[in-house]
TIMI-2910 file (N, C-alpha, C, CB; in pm, 1 decimal, decimal comma, always signed):
<rs>
+----------+----------+----------+----------+----------+----------+----------+----------+----------+----------+----------+----------+------+
!      n_x !      n_y !      n_z !     ca_x !     ca_y !     ca_z !      c_x !      c_y !      c_z !     cb_x !     cb_y !     cb_z ! resn !
+----------+----------+----------+----------+----------+----------+----------+----------+----------+----------+----------+----------+------+
! +11983,2 ! +11142,5 !  +7569,2 ! +12045,7 ! +11220,8 !  +7705,1 ! +12147,5 ! +11304,7 !  +7719,0 ! +12086,1 ! +11144,5 !  +7790,6 !  Met !
! +12152,0 ! +11382,7 !  +7788,4 ! +12251,4 ! +11511,2 !  +7733,3 ! +12334,4 ! +11468,1 !  +7817,3 ! +12213,8 ! +11682,8 !  +7743,6 !  Glu !
! +12519,0 ! +11553,4 !  +7774,2 ! +12608,9 ! +11510,2 !  +7825,8 ! +12602,8 ! +11583,8 !  +7892,5 ! +12702,1 ! +11482,5 !  +7781,9 !  Asn !
! +12591,9 ! +11578,5 !  +8025,8 ! +12613,9 ! +11640,6 !  +8143,9 ! +12727,4 ! +11596,4 !  +8240,9 ! +12499,5 ! +11634,1 !  +8205,3 !  Leu !
! +12813,8 ! +11680,3 !  +8275,8 ! +12926,7 ! +11655,0 !  +8357,9 ! +12839,8 ! +11632,7 !  +8475,6 ! +13044,6 ! +11771,7 !  +8368,4 !  Lys !
! +12902,1 ! +11537,8 !  +8562,7 ! +12876,5 ! +11424,4 !  +8701,9 ! +12970,5 ! +11516,9 !  +8801,7 ! +12952,0 ! +11218,9 !  +8678,7 !  Ile !
! +13106,2 ! +11506,8 !  +8818,6 ! +13180,2 ! +11547,1 !  +8889,1 ! +13282,9 ! +11668,6 !  +8835,7 ! +13229,3 ! +11439,0 !  +8929,8 !  Ile !
! +13323,5 ! +11692,5 !  +8925,2 ! +13430,3 ! +11782,0 !  +8914,0 ! +13565,4 ! +11752,9 !  +8959,9 ! +13395,8 ! +11886,1 !  +8971,3 !  Asp !
! +13671,3 ! +11793,0 !  +8919,1 ! +13811,0 ! +11722,1 !  +8967,3 ! +13918,1 ! +11860,1 !  +8976,9 ! +13875,1 ! +11584,7 !  +8832,9 !  Ile !
! +13950,6 ! +11864,9 !  +9088,6 ! +14053,0 ! +11941,0 !  +9113,7 ! +14159,6 ! +11922,8 !  +9176,6 ! +14022,9 ! +12015,9 !  +9152,1 !  Thr !
! +14267,4 ! +12013,5 !  +9156,8 ! +14370,7 ! +11984,1 !  +9203,2 ! +14482,8 ! +12137,3 !  +9287,4 ! +14424,6 ! +11904,9 !  +9072,6 !  Val !
! +14504,8 ! +12098,3 !  +9425,6 ! +14567,8 ! +12188,7 !  +9493,7 ! +14617,8 ! +12137,2 !  +9573,6 ! +14514,0 ! +12277,2 !  +9534,5 !  Glu !
! +14744,6 ! +12149,2 !  +9519,1 ! +14924,9 ! +12122,8 !  +9574,4 ! +14909,9 ! +11983,4 !  +9556,3 ! +14987,8 ! +12168,9 !  +9764,4 !  Gly !
! +14922,5 ! +11884,9 !  +9671,0 ! +14944,1 ! +11746,0 !  +9647,3 ! +14793,6 ! +11651,0 !  +9662,3 ! +15062,9 ! +11699,6 !  +9759,4 !  Asp !
! +14674,1 ! +11798,2 !  +9631,4 ! +14527,8 ! +11685,1 !  +9676,3 ! +14461,0 ! +11706,5 !  +9577,1 ! +14420,9 ! +11711,3 !  +9817,8 !  Ile !
! +14363,2 ! +11611,1 !  +9509,5 ! +14299,2 ! +11585,2 !  +9454,5 ! +14174,4 ! +11617,3 !  +9539,9 ! +14333,0 ! +11481,4 !  +9407,8 !  Ser !
! +14049,7 ! +11704,4 !  +9438,0 ! +13925,1 ! +11754,6 !  +9544,6 ! +13851,6 ! +11693,0 !  +9396,1 ! +13899,2 ! +11969,9 !  +9619,3 !  Phe !
! +13734,0 ! +11538,9 !  +9429,2 ! +13637,6 ! +11546,0 !  +9352,1 ! +13516,5 ! +11572,6 !  +9413,7 ! +13633,8 ! +11446,6 !  +9285,0 !  Val !
! +13478,1 ! +11678,7 !  +9314,4 ! +13283,0 ! +11741,8 !  +9400,4 ! +13185,0 ! +11675,4 !  +9301,0 ! +13228,6 ! +11975,6 !  +9391,5 !  Ser !
! +13081,8 ! +11651,2 !  +9342,3 ! +12942,4 ! +11631,6 !  +9248,9 ! +12911,6 ! +11711,4 !  +9266,9 ! +12838,6 ! +11545,9 !  +9254,5 !  Phe !
! +12863,1 ! +11755,9 !  +9097,7 ! +12737,5 ! +11866,6 !  +9027,9 ! +12651,8 ! +11822,0 !  +8988,5 ! +12756,0 ! +11947,6 !  +8921,7 !  Leu !
! +12565,2 ! +11729,6 !  +9041,1 ! +12435,3 ! +11659,6 !  +9007,4 ! +12396,3 ! +11635,3 !  +9155,7 ! +12447,9 ! +11513,2 !  +8905,6 !  Ile !
! +12270,5 ! +11636,4 !  +9255,9 ! +12247,3 ! +11665,3 !  +9412,1 ! +12212,1 ! +11477,4 !  +9387,1 ! +12086,3 ! +11818,7 !  +9483,1 !  Pro !
! +12177,8 ! +11376,4 !  +9304,6 ! +12141,0 ! +11267,3 !  +9271,1 ! +12186,2 ! +11206,7 !  +9199,7 ! +12062,1 ! +11262,2 !  +9248,9 !  Ser !
! +12285,1 ! +11072,5 !  +9258,2 ! +12366,6 ! +10985,4 !  +9169,1 ! +12322,8 ! +10845,5 !  +9174,1 ! +12511,8 ! +10991,1 !  +9204,3 !  Leu !
! +12236,1 ! +10851,2 !  +9074,4 ! +12158,5 ! +10679,1 !  +9112,4 ! +12122,6 ! +10610,3 !  +8945,1 ! +11950,6 ! +10702,1 !  +9229,3 !  Ser !
! +12128,5 ! +10699,5 !  +8829,6 ! +12117,7 ! +10698,5 !  +8678,0 ! +12198,3 ! +10577,7 !  +8661,3 ! +12174,5 ! +10835,5 !  +8592,9 !  Ala !
! +12224,9 ! +10489,2 !  +8622,2 ! +12307,6 ! +10405,9 !  +8557,1 ! +12416,5 ! +10451,2 !  +8475,2 ! +12238,7 ! +10335,8 !  +8489,8 !  Val !
! +12342,3 ! +10521,7 !  +8362,8 ! +12411,8 ! +10631,8 !  +8286,5 ! +12502,9 ! +10740,4 !  +8329,3 ! +12326,3 ! +10693,4 !  +8234,5 !  Gly !
! +12459,0 ! +10771,4 !  +8435,5 ! +12557,0 ! +10867,4 !  +8569,1 ! +12654,7 ! +10801,2 !  +8630,4 ! +12474,0 ! +10916,8 !  +8704,3 !  Asp !
! +12622,9 ! +10743,3 !  +8677,7 ! +12723,5 ! +10622,1 !  +8764,6 ! +12845,7 ! +10604,6 !  +8691,9 ! +12654,4 ! +10458,2 !  +8777,1 !  Val !
! +12773,2 ! +10572,8 !  +8546,5 ! +12867,7 ! +10518,9 !  +8458,1 ! +13009,7 ! +10580,1 !  +8436,1 ! +12806,2 ! +10516,1 !  +8341,5 !  Glu !
! +12917,3 ! +10744,3 !  +8356,1 ! +13015,4 ! +10846,7 !  +8339,9 ! +13102,9 ! +10839,3 !  +8437,0 ! +12966,6 ! +10972,6 !  +8334,7 !  Ala !
! +13063,7 ! +10863,0 !  +8571,6 ! +13152,6 ! +10933,3 !  +8707,6 ! +13253,1 ! +10788,2 !  +8712,4 ! +13031,8 ! +10974,6 !  +8898,7 !  Met !
! +13224,9 ! +10651,0 !  +8704,7 ! +13337,7 ! +10574,1 !  +8683,9 ! +13455,4 ! +10582,5 !  +8589,2 ! +13294,7 ! +10477,9 !  +8665,1 !  Ala !
! +13411,0 ! +10615,2 !  +8463,7 ! +13484,6 ! +10621,6 !  +8366,4 ! +13583,4 ! +10753,5 !  +8393,2 ! +13397,2 ! +10621,3 !  +8243,6 !  Lys !
! +13508,8 ! +10857,3 !  +8412,9 ! +13595,5 ! +10996,9 !  +8503,8 ! +13712,7 ! +10983,2 !  +8585,4 ! +13507,8 ! +11062,8 !  +8613,5 !  Ala !
! +13691,9 ! +10910,4 !  +8677,5 ! +13771,9 ! +10882,7 !  +8810,0 ! +13804,1 ! +10784,0 !  +8787,9 ! +13720,3 ! +10885,2 !  +8938,0 !  Leu !
! +13780,0 ! +10671,2 !  +8690,1 ! +13903,9 ! +10568,2 !  +8695,0 ! +14004,6 ! +10608,6 !  +8598,7 ! +13863,0 ! +10415,4 !  +8660,2 !  Arg !
! +13975,3 ! +10702,2 !  +8478,0 ! +14101,7 ! +10758,2 !  +8419,3 ! +14184,8 ! +10853,9 !  +8459,9 ! +14082,6 ! +10796,6 !  +8320,6 !  Gly !
! +14124,2 ! +10947,1 !  +8571,7 ! +14172,8 ! +11043,1 !  +8660,7 ! +14271,9 ! +10939,9 !  +8703,1 ! +14069,7 ! +11114,1 !  +8772,9 !  Tyr !
! +14230,1 ! +10831,2 !  +8784,0 ! +14348,2 ! +10794,9 !  +8874,5 ! +14421,4 ! +10729,4 !  +8793,8 ! +14324,2 ! +10715,7 !  +8999,2 !  Val !
! +14458,8 ! +10666,3 !  +8673,1 ! +14526,8 ! +10584,9 !  +8591,1 ! +14595,8 ! +10698,5 !  +8552,9 ! +14455,8 ! +10495,2 !  +8487,5 !  Ala !
! +14566,2 ! +10809,8 !  +8530,1 ! +14649,7 ! +10919,1 !  +8410,9 ! +14709,2 ! +10962,4 !  +8565,5 ! +14536,3 ! +11074,4 !  +8276,4 !  Asp !
! +14663,7 ! +10999,2 !  +8655,9 ! +14746,0 ! +11093,4 !  +8740,7 ! +14817,5 ! +11046,4 !  +8862,7 ! +14664,0 ! +11195,5 !  +8784,6 !  Asn !
! +14771,6 ! +10863,5 !  +8904,1 ! +14794,0 ! +10813,4 !  +9045,1 ! +14829,6 ! +10955,2 !  +9153,1 ! +14935,4 ! +10693,0 !  +9037,9 !  Arg !
! +14686,2 ! +10989,8 !  +9199,7 ! +14660,7 ! +11080,0 !  +9283,6 ! +14717,1 ! +11028,1 !  +9451,6 ! +14502,0 ! +11106,8 !  +9262,4 !  Pro !
! +14831,2 ! +11070,8 !  +9488,9 ! +14813,6 ! +11055,5 !  +9649,3 ! +14730,6 ! +11067,9 !  +9746,5 ! +14868,8 ! +11107,7 !  +9696,5 !  Glu !
! +14671,8 ! +11166,0 !  +9701,7 ! +14524,9 ! +11209,9 !  +9835,3 ! +14436,4 ! +11258,5 !  +9774,3 ! +14542,7 ! +11329,6 !  +9963,1 !  Lys !
! +14330,6 ! +11194,3 !  +9801,5 ! +14194,4 ! +11271,7 !  +9763,7 ! +14075,4 ! +11273,8 !  +9830,7 ! +14150,7 ! +11235,1 !  +9654,2 !  Val !
! +14008,4 ! +11382,3 !  +9821,5 ! +13921,6 ! +11414,0 !  +9937,4 ! +13779,5 ! +11449,8 !  +9837,9 ! +13991,6 ! +11558,8 ! +10048,8 !  Val !
! +13688,4 ! +11324,8 !  +9837,4 ! +13555,6 ! +11293,1 !  +9786,1 ! +13446,0 ! +11379,8 !  +9878,0 ! +13530,4 ! +11124,4 !  +9794,5 !  Val !
! +13427,5 ! +11513,9 !  +9809,7 ! +13355,9 ! +11578,5 !  +9836,2 ! +13178,9 ! +11589,6 !  +9844,3 ! +13409,5 ! +11633,1 !  +9784,8 !  Asp !
! +13101,3 ! +11474,7 !  +9915,5 ! +12986,7 ! +11480,7 !  +9885,5 ! +12892,1 ! +11576,8 !  +9943,6 ! +12953,9 ! +11376,8 !  +9897,9 !  Phe !
! +12925,0 ! +11731,5 !  +9985,5 ! +12869,0 ! +11777,7 ! +10000,9 ! +12745,1 ! +11831,6 !  +9909,5 ! +12933,5 ! +11815,7 ! +10043,3 !  Ser !
! +12763,2 ! +11831,5 !  +9778,2 ! +12694,9 ! +11815,4 !  +9692,1 ! +12565,3 ! +11751,2 !  +9645,9 ! +12754,0 ! +11794,4 !  +9654,6 !  Gly !
! +12595,3 ! +11641,9 !  +9745,7 ! +12503,0 ! +11529,4 !  +9696,8 ! +12440,9 ! +11486,1 !  +9811,9 ! +12571,8 ! +11409,4 !  +9624,1 !  Leu !
! +12271,7 ! +11430,9 !  +9746,6 ! +12216,3 ! +11414,4 !  +9874,2 ! +12149,5 ! +11283,9 !  +9887,3 ! +12125,1 ! +11521,1 !  +9903,8 !  Lys !
! +12200,3 ! +11206,8 !  +9757,9 ! +12157,6 ! +11053,4 !  +9732,4 ! +12273,2 ! +10991,6 !  +9623,6 ! +11982,8 ! +11043,9 !  +9658,2 !  Phe !
! +12271,1 ! +10857,4 !  +9636,5 ! +12371,1 ! +10797,7 !  +9542,0 ! +12317,8 ! +10619,6 !  +9570,2 ! +12564,7 ! +10847,2 !  +9595,4 !  Phe !
! +12337,0 ! +10593,9 !  +9440,0 ! +12342,5 ! +10437,9 !  +9461,1 ! +12433,1 ! +10395,2 !  +9470,0 ! +12299,4 ! +10361,6 !  +9387,2 !  Ser !
! +12401,9 ! +10233,7 !  +9572,2 ! +12507,2 ! +10146,7 !  +9556,0 ! +12645,6 ! +10143,1 !  +9537,3 ! +12483,0 ! +10100,9 !  +9489,0 !  Ser !
! +12616,0 ! +10164,6 !  +9365,9 ! +12741,4 ! +10131,0 !  +9232,2 ! +12869,3 ! +10255,4 !  +9353,8 ! +12670,5 ! +10233,1 !  +8974,6 !  Gln !
! +12804,9 ! +10338,1 !  +9350,5 ! +12884,9 ! +10490,7 !  +9388,4 ! +12984,3 ! +10409,4 !  +9505,3 ! +12754,7 ! +10653,7 !  +9473,1 !  Val !
! +12918,7 ! +10326,5 !  +9630,4 ! +13025,6 ! +10276,2 !  +9681,4 ! +13125,4 ! +10168,0 !  +9678,1 ! +12999,3 ! +10274,5 !  +9750,3 !  Leu !
! +13064,5 ! +10111,5 !  +9543,5 ! +13169,5 !  +9985,1 !  +9483,3 ! +13298,4 ! +10106,2 !  +9415,4 ! +13066,8 !  +9851,5 !  +9316,7 !  Gly !
! +13275,1 ! +10197,7 !  +9358,6 ! +13345,6 ! +10232,7 !  +9240,1 ! +13450,7 ! +10336,4 !  +9379,9 ! +13228,6 ! +10326,5 !  +9076,0 !  Leu !
! +13376,3 ! +10404,8 !  +9492,3 ! +13496,2 ! +10451,2 !  +9592,9 ! +13589,8 ! +10324,0 !  +9666,8 ! +13419,2 ! +10543,1 !  +9724,2 !  Leu !
! +13520,2 ! +10217,8 !  +9691,3 ! +13632,8 ! +10125,2 !  +9727,5 ! +13689,7 ! +10060,6 !  +9628,3 ! +13598,8 ! +10030,4 !  +9813,5 !  Val !
! +13661,9 ! +10057,0 !  +9517,3 ! +13778,2 ! +10032,2 !  +9401,4 ! +13922,4 ! +10163,4 !  +9395,3 ! +13676,7 ! +10040,6 !  +9229,1 !  Glu !
! +13838,5 ! +10281,9 !  +9408,6 ! +13891,4 ! +10407,5 !  +9404,0 ! +14023,4 ! +10361,9 !  +9528,1 ! +13760,4 ! +10545,4 !  +9444,9 !  Met !
! +13982,4 ! +10337,8 !  +9624,6 ! +14040,1 ! +10313,2 !  +9765,2 ! +14147,0 ! +10181,9 !  +9749,0 ! +13905,2 ! +10277,2 !  +9882,6 !  Trp !
! +14095,8 ! +10094,3 !  +9692,5 ! +14226,9 !  +9973,4 !  +9665,4 ! +14302,3 ! +10002,3 !  +9594,4 ! +14206,0 !  +9846,7 !  +9613,2 !  Lys !
! +14263,3 ! +10081,8 !  +9438,6 ! +14381,1 ! +10116,6 !  +9349,2 ! +14517,3 ! +10253,8 !  +9402,2 ! +14292,2 ! +10169,4 !  +9203,2 !  Lys !
! +14442,9 ! +10322,7 !  +9496,8 ! +14554,2 ! +10432,3 !  +9559,6 ! +14641,3 ! +10354,3 !  +9671,2 ! +14470,6 ! +10577,2 !  +9641,2 !  Leu !
! +14508,7 ! +10243,0 !  +9749,6 ! +14610,8 ! +10195,2 !  +9882,1 ! +14759,6 ! +10129,6 !  +9790,7 ! +14512,3 ! +10034,3 ! +10004,2 !  Lys !
! +14741,2 ! +10073,0 !  +9655,5 ! +14858,9 ! +10030,5 !  +9620,7 ! +14962,4 ! +10072,0 !  +9608,5 ! +14858,3 !  +9996,6 !  +9553,3 !  Glu !
! +14929,0 ! +10179,4 !  +9594,3 ! +15095,1 ! +10326,3 !  +9578,0 ! +15135,8 ! +10374,7 !  +9697,8 ! +15060,4 ! +10503,5 !  +9492,0 !  Tyr !
! +15029,5 ! +10373,7 !  +9785,0 ! +15017,0 ! +10461,8 !  +9940,9 ! +14968,9 ! +10584,3 !  +9903,5 ! +15166,4 ! +10492,1 ! +10033,9 !  Gly !
! +14866,0 ! +10600,2 !  +9845,8 ! +14761,3 ! +10704,9 !  +9816,2 ! +14649,8 ! +10656,9 !  +9928,7 ! +14701,6 ! +10702,4 !  +9641,3 !  Gly !
! +14583,8 ! +10770,6 !  +9948,1 ! +14432,9 ! +10755,4 ! +10022,6 ! +14327,9 ! +10835,3 !  +9992,0 ! +14436,0 ! +10776,0 ! +10161,0 !  Cys !
! +14232,4 ! +10782,4 ! +10015,0 ! +14077,5 ! +10873,4 !  +9980,6 ! +14003,7 ! +10914,9 ! +10173,1 ! +13919,1 ! +10714,0 !  +9855,2 !  Val !
! +13958,1 ! +11022,3 ! +10152,4 ! +13862,2 ! +11029,1 ! +10226,6 ! +13788,3 ! +11103,2 ! +10222,8 ! +13879,9 ! +11026,9 ! +10309,3 !  Val !
! +13643,6 ! +11128,8 ! +10279,5 ! +13548,3 ! +11168,0 ! +10229,1 ! +13528,4 ! +11332,7 ! +10324,5 ! +13434,8 ! +11042,4 ! +10235,7 !  Ile !
! +13443,3 ! +11366,9 ! +10278,6 ! +13429,3 ! +11528,0 ! +10315,7 ! +13287,2 ! +11566,9 ! +10304,6 ! +13517,0 ! +11630,1 ! +10212,3 !  Ser !
! +13239,6 ! +11655,0 ! +10400,2 ! +13110,6 ! +11653,7 ! +10350,9 ! +13019,3 ! +11632,1 ! +10381,9 ! +13093,1 ! +11615,1 ! +10290,6 !  Gly !
! +12940,7 ! +11523,0 ! +10398,0 ! +12875,4 ! +11381,3 ! +10387,0 ! +12766,8 ! +11438,8 ! +10517,4 ! +13001,0 ! +11213,1 ! +10421,8 !  Ile !
! +12650,3 ! +11431,7 ! +10461,8 ! +12553,7 ! +11485,0 ! +10527,1 ! +12483,8 ! +11289,3 ! +10619,1 ! +12433,6 ! +11595,9 ! +10382,5 !  Asn !
! +12443,3 ! +11317,9 ! +10732,0 ! +12426,6 ! +11192,0 ! +10841,1 ! +12324,6 ! +11081,4 ! +10724,5 ! +12316,3 ! +11256,5 ! +11030,1 !  Pro !
! +12238,2 ! +11139,9 ! +10689,6 ! +12160,0 ! +11014,7 ! +10612,2 ! +12272,8 ! +10950,4 ! +10497,2 ! +11999,7 ! +11081,6 ! +10518,8 !  Glu !
! +12367,3 ! +10983,8 ! +10457,8 ! +12476,3 ! +10923,8 ! +10340,3 ! +12539,5 ! +10860,4 ! +10468,9 ! +12592,5 ! +11049,0 ! +10222,3 !  Leu !
! +12596,1 ! +10931,3 ! +10577,2 ! +12720,1 ! +10853,3 ! +10652,2 ! +12648,0 ! +10738,1 ! +10709,0 ! +12805,1 ! +10943,7 ! +10780,1 !  Gly !
! +12543,3 ! +10725,4 ! +10746,9 ! +12483,8 ! +10607,3 ! +10775,7 ! +12478,0 ! +10476,9 ! +10698,1 ! +12378,0 ! +10638,6 ! +10792,8 !  Arg !
! +12507,6 ! +10526,3 ! +10545,4 ! +12526,0 ! +10419,1 ! +10428,1 ! +12643,1 ! +10357,2 ! +10466,2 ! +12539,2 ! +10475,8 ! +10274,2 !  Val !
! +12762,1 ! +10461,1 ! +10510,9 ! +12880,6 ! +10420,9 ! +10489,2 ! +12872,0 ! +10311,0 ! +10639,6 ! +13001,7 ! +10560,2 ! +10473,6 !  Phe !
! +12794,1 ! +10375,0 ! +10752,0 ! +12822,6 ! +10244,4 ! +10845,0 ! +12739,1 ! +10180,8 ! +10853,6 ! +12856,0 ! +10251,4 ! +10967,2 !  Lys !
! +12646,0 ! +10147,5 ! +10800,1 ! +12578,1 ! +10009,7 ! +10801,7 ! +12658,3 !  +9886,2 ! +10722,8 ! +12431,6 ! +10028,6 ! +10731,9 !  Ile !
! +12736,3 !  +9966,8 ! +10609,4 ! +12818,2 !  +9840,4 ! +10545,3 ! +12945,6 !  +9831,9 ! +10577,7 ! +12822,7 !  +9836,3 ! +10401,6 !  Thr !
! +12979,2 !  +9874,9 ! +10691,8 ! +13087,4 !  +9894,4 ! +10744,0 ! +13213,1 !  +9932,5 ! +10670,5 ! +13101,0 !  +9800,3 ! +10803,5 !  Asn !
! +13148,8 ! +10029,9 ! +10561,1 ! +13264,1 ! +10078,7 ! +10494,9 ! +13317,4 ! +10239,5 ! +10540,9 ! +13225,6 ! +10071,0 ! +10339,5 !  Leu !
! +13283,0 ! +10245,9 ! +10713,4 ! +13299,9 ! +10359,3 ! +10748,8 ! +13474,9 ! +10305,2 ! +10824,7 ! +13153,4 ! +10424,3 ! +10848,8 !  Asp !
! +13508,2 ! +10166,8 ! +10817,0 ! +13615,9 ! +10149,2 ! +10872,3 ! +13723,2 ! +10197,0 ! +10755,9 ! +13622,5 ! +10005,7 ! +10925,7 !  Ser !
! +13689,6 ! +10234,9 ! +10644,0 ! +13833,0 ! +10189,4 ! +10536,0 ! +13825,7 ! +10348,2 ! +10524,8 ! +13815,7 ! +10063,8 ! +10350,0 !  Leu !
! +13741,8 ! +10420,7 ! +10552,2 ! +13743,5 ! +10577,0 ! +10476,9 ! +13766,0 ! +10637,0 ! +10630,3 ! +13566,3 ! +10644,7 ! +10371,1 !  Phe !
! +13851,8 ! +10798,4 ! +10581,7 ! +13827,2 ! +10870,0 ! +10714,3 ! +13761,4 ! +10985,1 ! +10664,4 ! +13958,6 ! +10906,6 ! +10805,7 !  Asp !
! +13611,5 ! +11030,6 ! +10773,2 ! +13529,9 ! +11144,1 ! +10730,9 ! +13530,3 ! +11293,2 ! +10781,8 ! +13412,9 ! +11103,8 ! +10750,6 !  Phe !
! +13553,2 ! +11407,6 ! +10725,8 ! +13594,4 ! +11518,2 ! +10794,1 ! +13406,0 ! +11592,5 ! +10725,5 ! +13793,4 ! +11599,4 ! +10730,6 !  Tyr !
! +13390,5 ! +11690,3 ! +10797,7 ! +13302,4 ! +11800,8 ! +10807,8 ! +13317,6 ! +11883,8 ! +10677,6 ! +13332,8 ! +11884,7 ! +10936,4 !  Pro !
! +13389,9 ! +11911,9 ! +10633,1 ! +13423,7 ! +11987,2 ! +10517,6 ! +13583,1 ! +11980,8 ! +10457,5 ! +13387,4 ! +12128,8 ! +10555,6 !  Asp !
! +13560,5 ! +12013,4 ! +10306,8 ! +13761,4 ! +12016,1 ! +10311,5 ! +13850,5 ! +12085,7 ! +10369,7 ! +13828,4 ! +12045,6 ! +10202,8 !  Asn !
! +13807,2 ! +12176,2 ! +10447,7 ! +13915,1 ! +12244,9 ! +10536,7 ! +13981,7 ! +12152,1 ! +10612,4 ! +13861,8 ! +12347,3 ! +10631,4 !  Lys !
! +13897,4 ! +12084,8 ! +10699,4 ! +13920,3 ! +11965,4 ! +10792,4 ! +14020,0 ! +11853,5 ! +10740,9 ! +13783,1 ! +11897,2 ! +10818,7 !  Ser !
! +13931,2 ! +11833,6 ! +10589,6 ! +14013,9 ! +11690,6 ! +10473,7 ! +14123,1 ! +11744,0 ! +10489,6 ! +13979,0 ! +11662,0 ! +10282,5 !  Ala !
! +14163,8 ! +11865,5 ! +10426,8 ! +14317,8 ! +11914,8 ! +10395,6 ! +14387,2 ! +11915,2 ! +10498,9 ! +14338,0 ! +12047,8 ! +10341,6 !  Val !
! +14357,4 ! +11957,3 ! +10641,8 ! +14401,0 ! +11986,6 ! +10760,6 ! +14481,6 ! +11897,1 ! +10788,1 ! +14315,6 ! +12002,7 ! +10849,6 !  Glu !
! +14387,2 ! +11749,0 ! +10794,5 ! +14450,0 ! +11602,7 ! +10836,5 ! +14474,3 ! +11561,7 ! +10745,2 ! +14384,7 ! +11502,3 ! +10904,0 !  Ala !
! +14496,2 ! +11547,9 ! +10595,6 ! +14565,6 ! +11541,5 ! +10486,1 ! +14717,2 ! +11556,2 ! +10504,6 ! +14514,3 ! +11634,2 ! +10402,3 !  Leu !
! +14737,6 ! +11678,7 ! +10577,8 ! +14859,2 ! +11748,4 ! +10580,3 ! +14947,2 ! +11724,3 ! +10686,5 ! +14837,2 ! +11875,0 ! +10577,0 !  Gly !
! +14799,0 ! +11639,7 ! +10797,4 ! +14940,6 ! +11565,1 ! +10925,5 ! +15011,9 ! +11458,5 ! +10892,0 ! +14888,5 ! +11499,5 ! +11073,4 !  Arg !
! +14926,9 ! +11379,7 ! +10791,7 ! +14979,4 ! +11226,9 ! +10742,9 ! +15080,3 ! +11246,4 ! +10643,9 ! +14861,1 ! +11128,0 ! +10673,1 !  Lys !
! +15091,1 ! +11391,2 ! +10606,0 ! +15256,9 ! +11367,4 ! +10488,2 ! +15338,1 ! +11347,5 ! +10561,7 ! +15331,0 ! +11491,6 ! +10389,5 !  Ala !
+----------+----------+----------+----------+----------+----------+----------+----------+----------+----------+----------+----------+------+
</rs>
């Protein structure tokens, strides 16, 4: 398997953005690569505000939900937050069905997420 980059993490001010670089995240190796990258980033940087941008993702496995909950818990320990942006309605339903829509705030795009996070400061 090629060493394909799964996510991109960028920082603008006090907000970290996680973007998906592949349209489908279901292969175990891909999910593990994403988990390693996210866990390492959170441990090394302790970001206070994270926007997970789903606009490039069309499908994901349930393991991704577990990883997002894990990141949410870790950030909550020190007062941080994770929000979701750009998710399509089909994937949004997965959050609703699993009641995870109560953990995360959802925004139509990164600009809306940034504006909302600015109001939470």
